[in-house]
N, C-alpha and C positions, 0 to 999 in steps of 0.2 A: 229610019224612023225610030225615035226614042220611045221610052216607056214611062208610064206614070209610077208614082210611089207604090200604089197598091199592086200594080202589075209586076213590078220588080220584086216585091215581097213574095207574091204568090209564085213567081217563076223560081225563086230560090228554094222555097219550101217544097214545091212539087217536082223540083229538079227537071225542069223543061227548058229548052233553048230559046223558045219564042212563045209569045202569048199575045192575045188581043181580047178586047172587050167582047163578051158573049161566049168565049170558049168555056168548056167544062173541064175542070181540073180536079184531081183527087188530092187533097191536102193531108199532110201528116200533122195531127193535132198536138200542139205543145202543152196545152193546159185547158181544162174545162172547169166550169163552176155551176153548181146546182144549189139553188136556195131551198129553204125548208118548205116553201109552199108547194113546189113541184117534185121534191125528192121522192116521195112514195110512188108517184106516177112513173118516174124514170126507172125506179127499181122494179116495179111490176112489169114494165115493157121489156126491160133487160132480161128478166126471167122468162117471159113469154117467147122471146126470140131464141131461147135455148142456150143462152150463155151461162157459164158457171163462174168464171173468173173475169174480173176487169182486166183490160189490156195493160194498164200501168197504174197502180194505186197512188204513185207519187204525183201523177198528173191530174188527179181529181181533187177538187175542193168542194166541200159541203159548207154552206154558210147559212146560219140561222139568223134571219133578219126580218122577214116579213111577219113572222108569227111570234116575235118576242117583244116585250113580255107577252106570254100567252094570254089571249082574251076569250078563248072558248076551249071546251074540253077536247075538241078535235085537234087543236093546235099541238097539244102534248102528244097525241097519237102520231102525228107527223114526225116529231122529234125522236120518238122511240123507234120507229121504223128505220129512220136514217141511222141512228146510233147502232142498231143491231147489224145493219148491212155494212157499215163502215168497219165495225169490229171484225166481221167475217172476212172482209176483203183486205184488211190491213191498210185502210185509208186513214192516214194520220191528220190530214188537213181538214179538220172539222172545227169550225169556229162557232161557238155558242155565245151569242150576244157580244161579239167583238166589234160589230159595226155593220154598216150597209155593204153588201157584196161588192158594189162597184167602186167603193172607196178602198176596201181591203185588197182587192185583186192587184191593183198597181202599187198600193202602199206596202204590201208584204212581198212584192217582187214576183208574184205568181204570173202576172202579165208583164212582159218585157218588150223592148223594141225588137221588131222583126219576128215576133212570135205569132202563131195562129191560135186564137183563143175563142172558144164558144161558151155561151152561158144560157141557162134557161130563163132569160129575162131580156126584154127588148133593149134595155139600156146598157147592154154589154158593149155597145158602140163606144162607150166611155174610154176604153183603153186605146183607141186609135189616137188619143192625145199624146201617147208616148211612143207612137209608131208601131203599134200592133194591129194585125188584121183581126178585129174582134167584132162579133155580131151575135145576136140572139137567135136561138133555135127552139123548136118544140121538144117535148120529152121523148117522142119516138126517135127523132134524130139523135138526141143525146144518148139514149139507150144503145143505139148502134155504135156510137163512138165509144161508149163504155166497153163494148165487146171487141172493137176492131182498132180503135185509135185513128180512124180515118173518116173523112166525109168529103163528098163531092161539093164543089162550089162553082157557080157561074161567075166568071170574071166580070166585075162591074165596070161600066164606063165611069169616068170621073168628071164631076163638076168642080172647077177650081174657083175658089173665092180669094182674090188678092185684096188684102186690106192693108193699106199703107198710110203712114202718118201717125201722129200722136193722139190718143184718145183724150177728149176733154175731161176736166174734173167732174166727178160724179157719174161717169159712164163706165160700165163694167162689162165683163164677158157675157153676162146674161143679157144685157142690152144688145150686144152684137148678134148673138144667136137668135134672139127673138126678132130682131130686125130682118135677118136673112130669111127666116122661116116666113115672116110676114110677106116678104118680097116674092118668094118662089112658091109658097103654098105648102100645105101639109102633104101633098103628093108630088111636089116639085123635084124630089130627088129619089123617087121610088126605085129600089134596087140599083142605086148608083152609089159611088163613093163621093162624099163631100170632102174636098181637100182644102184646108184653111192655110193660107200662106200670106206673106207680106211682112213688112216691118212691125206693124201693130201686133201681129200674132207672135213674132219673135220676142217682143217686149213683154208679153204676158207671162205670168208665172205658170208653172205646171198645173197648179190648182185651177187657175182660170181656164187653161186649155182643156182640162178635163170637163169643165162646164160646157164648152163648145161641142166637144165630141159626144158628150152625154145626150145632148138634145138633137144631134144629127138625125136620129131615128124619127123625130117628130116631123121631119120633112120627108119621111119614107126611106131615108138612106140605109144602105146595107152596112156601111162603115163611115166613120168620120175621122179622117186621117190628118195628122200634122207631122211634118218632117222632124225627126228627133234631132236635138242639138245638145250643147253642153249642159243646159239646164235639165234636159231629159236624162242624160247619162248620169248626172249627179244624183237625181231623184231615184233612178232605177238601179244605181250602184253597179253600173256596167262600164266596160272599157269602150269608149266611143269609136275607136278606130275599127272595131269589128262591124260597125253599122254604117259605114260611109256610103254604102250602096243605097241606103234608104232615103232617096230623094228623087223627085221627078226630073227626068232629063230635060234639057233646054228645048229639045224638039219633040217632047212627048205630045201625044194627041189627046186633047181633052174634048169631051162632048161640048162643053161650053165654059167660058171663062167670064167671071163677074169681077168688075173692078170697083173698089170702094175707097173713099177718102175717109180715114178714121176721124178726122177733125169734124166731120159732118154728123157723126153719131150723137145721139142724145138719149136720155132715159126713155124707155118705152114700157108698155104693159100689154100683155096678151089678155084680152077680155073674154068673158064667157061666150060660148063654151067650146072654143076651138083655139088651138095654139097659134094659128095663123091670123087670128082676129086681133092684129097688133095695132095699137094706137100710140101716138106720142103722149107722154104723161100730161102735157098741158091740156089735152082734151078731156082728162078725167079728174082734174083738180076738184077737190071737195066731195068726191064720191065717198060716202060713209062706209066704214068697215066695222065688223064685229070681232074680227080675229086677224092676227098676222102670224105667219109661219116662217121660221128661219130654219132650214135644214134640208135633208134629203141627199141623194147621191149627186144632185145637181149643184147645190149650194150649201152644204153642211160642213165645209172645210174650215180650217183655222182662220184663213184670211177673211172668209165670209163672216165668221163670228166676230172677228176683230173689227171689221167695217161697221157692223151693227153696234158693237159695244162703244165705239168711238162716237157714234151718233146719239146713243141714249145715255151716255155717262153724265151723271149728275141730274138727270131728268126722270120723269115718271111716265109710265104708260098711261094713255088716256083712260078715264073712267069707263067701265063696262066693256073694255077691250081686252081680249085674251091674247097674250104674246107668247107663242109656243116656240121653244128653241130645242132643236134636236141635233147634237153633233153627229157627224157621219161615221165616226169610229171611236173606239175606246181611247186610242192614243191621242186623237184630236181633243177629246173631252179632257183627258189628263193634262195636256199641254195648255188648254184654255184655262183650266183651274190654276195651273202654275203661273200663268201670265196675268191672272186676275181678271180675265175676260168674263168668266162665268159669274164671278161675284158682281161685276159691273152690271151684267144683264139682269141678274136676280134682284139687285138693289133697285133697278129701274122698274121691276114688276114682272119680269119674264118668268115663265114656267119652263123648267128644263127637264126634258125627257132623256131616258137612256138612249144610247146610239142604236137605232133600228129604223126600219121603214115606216112603221106605225101610221102616222097621220097621212103621209104621202099616198099610201095605197088604201086609205080609208079603213084601217084595221083597228087602231087604238090611238090614244095619246092626243085627243083633242078633236075628234070627228065632229062635224057641224050639222046643224038641223036645218029644216026648211026655212027659207027666208034670210038665213045668215049670209054674210058677205065676207070673203077671206081674201087677203092679199098674201101671196105665197111665193116662196123661192123654189118650189119644186118644178117638175117638168110637164105636168099635164093638168088641164083645167076642164076635163070632160065632165059631163053630167054625172053626179054621184061619185066622183073620184075621191072626195074627202068626207063622204057622209051622205046626207040626203041629196037626191037629184035636184031638189029645188033650192039648193044653196048655190051661191055664185062664187066662182074662183077667178081671181085676177093674178096672173103670173108676172113677177117682177124681180129686180135685183135685190140683194140683201140690204142695200142702202135704202131703196124705195120701201121695202117692207118695214124696216126699223123706223124710218121717218113716219110712216103711216101709223105705226103702233103708238107713237107719241101723240100724233095729231088726232087720231081716231077717224082719219079720212085720208084719201090719197092726196099726197102733196109732192112738191118737187124736191127730191132728195138733195139737190145741189144747194138748197138753202139751209140744209142741216149739217153739211160737211165742213 
């Protein structure tokens, strides 16, 4: 009997000879991430547990993204507490306004293929796109890792999604993951690994794969895994031969295998107020919007900005519509400026925010009021997610969001590409 990708990764990390779903293993943590919202709570717990020194300062990253730019007095207090702790512990990986944590971790090489990574945020599943076992945890568990460098994990069973064929024009990774979540439900992968495979996945860029793994948690998944390949190795700047073991065996046992024909995918939208309330875009044509949002750790990468810029180039955002754009990292922002993408978006009427979580978590940068309707590229459309609980959030691809910004209503993006 063979092993799945996630089982092989955990076997190697925990140095065990065999493993199966449901087993408890103690893993050696390769890297952790704590964002500014939870930093003080992790530090308090660390001290409560009686620890004086972190197990390895080089394996800890603090990323300020939820509370930047600061929008309340308490935000600055969080930063001061983390700054003081990092200085005391010799933690050098402190990123102040460099971007969203889930973009920076793989972008900076903190999360690599084969690594075990934990973060104090549910969308830590993002790094599974490059072949890492990555998942979100609470601040008590993180404090324990700070002191010991270890954590126990229950080995998840795997749901395999084979997607083969060529995606039609106007269909993107966001449409894929929304379709899958719509099919299995928000609890369809609870404490399981979602493994994405097939020719359509291999043809995706690393940026698009990150979108898939990012939203695996929206189906309850513990991790969202993709077998690393040459694209991954180039992105992560690693020698591929070291990671040849990171693939599911031909005789691996999956809990369930789903088969999809990529040519049958089409643009979809997750309607308020659940991520699995997914409808084909044709069912929503003409739905008026007040705001469009392009950004977040789901769809704030360079290719996402470029897709939108190509749609709005030479055109203007509809009257009374706010088009908010937030690059996922400082480097993406800089590259988008260099390529003229930002100027194209601005000339069309977009409002560009600094790289941060901001609007996605309802902190700043375009929060909405009661009765407003938003089409957004982020990952959650829960009540109150982006402001008032009486606002409506529709999740869609960058192309769908950009096209809607021009039309002032939900339209078929394929007509704008």
